[in-house]
N, C-alpha and C positions, 0 to 999 in steps of 0.2 A: 214232665211238663208242670209248670207252676200255674195255679189259678188262684186269684184273690177276688173275693166278692165283697161288695159294699151295698148297703141299703140306706135309703134316705126317704123321708116323708116330710111333707109340710101341708098345712091347711090353707085353703084359699076361699075367699068369699065369692069367687066366680064359679058359675055352674060348670060341670065337667064338659058339656058339649061345646061351649064357647072357648074354654081354655084349650081343649083338644084341637079344635079347628085352628085357633091362632098359633099355638106352639108347634103343632105337628103338621097339619095339612097346609098351612100358609107360611111356614117358616122361611121359605125362600124369599118371600116378599117382606114379611113383617120384621124378622130379626135384624137384617141389615139396616132397616129404617129406624128401629128403636135402639139398636146397639151398635152404631157406626164406629164407636171407639174400640169395639171388640171384633166385629164381623164386617168385612168388606162386601162379601156376597156369598150366596148359597146357590149353586148352579146344579141343574139336573144334567148329568153327564150321559146317562143312559136310561131309557124307559120313559114312562109317563108320570112319574112321581109316586106310583103305587108300589105294591110288593115286587121285589126284584130290581127296582130302580136303584141307580147309583147316583149319589149326590156328592158334591164337593163344597166344603166350607173353605172360603178364602178369608183368612184372618186379616184384620186391619194392621196397618203399619204401626210398629211399636209393640205389637204382641209377640211373645216369645216364639210362637209357632207361625208357620206360613199357611199350611193347609191340612185338611183331613178329608179323606174320601170314605163314605159310608154307604152301606147297602141296606135297603128297607127289607127286613125279613118277615114282618107281620104288621098288618094294618087293620085293626078291628074297629070300624067306625061306630058300630052299635054299642060296644062295651068300652069305648074310649081307651084303647090300648094300642101300643106300638112297640115293636122290637126292631132294633137296627144294630149293625155291626160296623165299627170302624175297621177298615181293612188296609188302609194306606195313609201315609202322611207322617210328617215329622212329630206329630203328637204321640206317636207310638214309641219314639226313641229307638234305642238299639236293642232293648230287652223284650219289648212287647211284640207279639204277633198280631193281636187283635184285641178289641174291647167290645163287648156286647152289652147293650143297654136295653132294659125293658121299662116302659113307662105306662102307668095306669092312672086314670083319673076317675075316682070313685065318689059318687054323690054322698054328701053328708045330710044330716037332718035339717040344717039351717039354710039350704038352698045353694050352698057352695060345694066344695069338693075337697077330697084328700088326694094329693098327688103323691104317688109312690113310684120311686125310681130305684131299680137295682142295676148294678154294673158288675161285670166280670172281666177281669184283666187276665189275658192268656199269654203265656210265655213258654219257651222251651228251656228256660233257666229258672232258678229259684228266685222268687220275687219277694221284695221287702219294700214297704212304703213307710216314709217318715210320717209321724202324726201331723206335722205342719203341712205336708203335701196333701194329706187326706182332707184336712180342714180347708185348705185353699180350694181344692176341687169342689167340695160341698158348698162353700161360699159362692163360688162362681156359678154353679148350677142354680142355686137359690136366687142369686142376683138376676139371672136371665128370667126365671119364673116371675119374680117380683116386678120387673120392668114390664113384662107382657101383662101381668095382672093389673098393674096400675093403668096401663093403656086401656084395657077392657073396662075398668071401673069408670074411667073418665070419658069413655066413648060407649055408652050402654047399648047403642043400636048396632055396633059392629059385631060381626060373626054370630048373628042370630040364626 
């Protein structure tokens, strides 16, 4: 079985509590609102949104993918940490069995935070990613963070 791991970090002027609440706890409402060109909806399929819940991302028309289902594996609201696993959807393609993500929002000394994201791609085949595919994925993740960050900076009373 092949496993490939990636790490990504970026700094944000938004404190970890607000960014965690917006990106993780309220993603079903906020992401489709702020990113309608990418995300049509995020629906809770099973559970209450907490650990063990299954959510489905329905991508907007014109996006290469239609949907992805993921399971919330860990939700640590005190340490601003989340783990989830994509288990189904055309985002997995023919080679991937699942993708596990871990996200941590760590306070920095300036009042903002450092966002750390790791991802592990699992397959029962040997995996190989092209550099341009890796960069595209990182850019897309950063774009989502930056859109939410901009929203929080222009709406300072939201997610307090």
